[in-house]
C-alpha positions, 0 to 999 in steps of 0.5 A: 227237672228239679233237683227233688224230682231227679233224685226221687226218679232213682230210688229203686235202682241201687246201682244208678250211682255207679252206672252214672259214674261209670258212664262219665268215666267212659266218656270224659267228653260228655260235658264238652257236648252237654255244657248245660248239664254242667252248668246245673251240677253242684260240686262240693268243696273238699274243705268244709266251710271253704268256697273257691273263687272259681266256684263263686264265679260259677254261681255268678255265672249260673245267676246271669245264665238264668236272667238271659234265659228269662229274658230270652223266653221273654222276648220269644213271647213277645215275638209270638204276640206280635206275630198273632197280632200281625195275623189278626190285623190282616184278617180284620184288613180283609174284613174292611175290604168287603164293607160297603157301609159306614155303619159296618165300618164303625162296628168293626172298628168298635169290635176289633179295637176294643178287644184286640187292645183291651180298651174301654173306648174307641171313637173316630173324628174326622175334619175337612182338610180345608180346616188345616189348610186354610186355618179356619177356626174350628174349635175341635179340629184346631186341637188336633190340627198338628195331627195333619203332620204326623205319621206316627200314632201317640200314646200316653196319659189322655189330655183333658181337652182332647178327651173332651172332645173325643169322648165327651162325658165318658173322658172322666173315666179314661186315663190313657189313649193311643191316637192314630192319625188318619189322613184321606184325600179330603179329610184328616182326623183321629182314631182314638183307643182309650183306657180307664188304665193309665198304664195301658197306653204309655208314651214308651209303647211301639207304634208300628202296628198303630201306625199300620192300623191307621194307614189301613183305615185312611185307605178305606176311608178314601173308599167309604167316607163318612164324618164320625164314629162317635161313642164306640 
């Protein structure tokens, strides 16, 4: 409640201040049970123009309290967003289980990933596992060969070479991307989610949800093989 709202809520009650004062006098432990009220009070100094050390400390503590409240509110908001994302990920997992064609898989990947990650492009590139094992010279596979050892997604500025191989001419408009390693019994590859915004996918992003997404798609591809989902 703002100070203005609090003051405007009792103009028609002439004895309001007296009743409040009498209540507080009769309940000296009130602030022990409601410290948040005490923290919000503005207590004037009896000497004009003077501020005690305790008053200054209280002001500092109030600022710290407000900062902490904002931080907690932010954490709670992130937790709720994360929980909502987990729910949606569970929903898309159930849809993936029911799919029985590569076309449906690519269509679901496009619809879900573009929406949930506010992205501009999605693609899935897969290569035979033998290329990585035998070190054959496939230029596209060689660029992503190190991914076969990765267990975690990588986020950041989209590399020019990788961007060209993943998104062709469209890569010129894309600035950042999340690259998710895909592993099956016979293939390895990259599920890439890209954005025209350079800060959309940054190196400090948590990748646990992306890693789960990679595991889900990898397992689906073991029963529904395909070579690529191009230009999603």
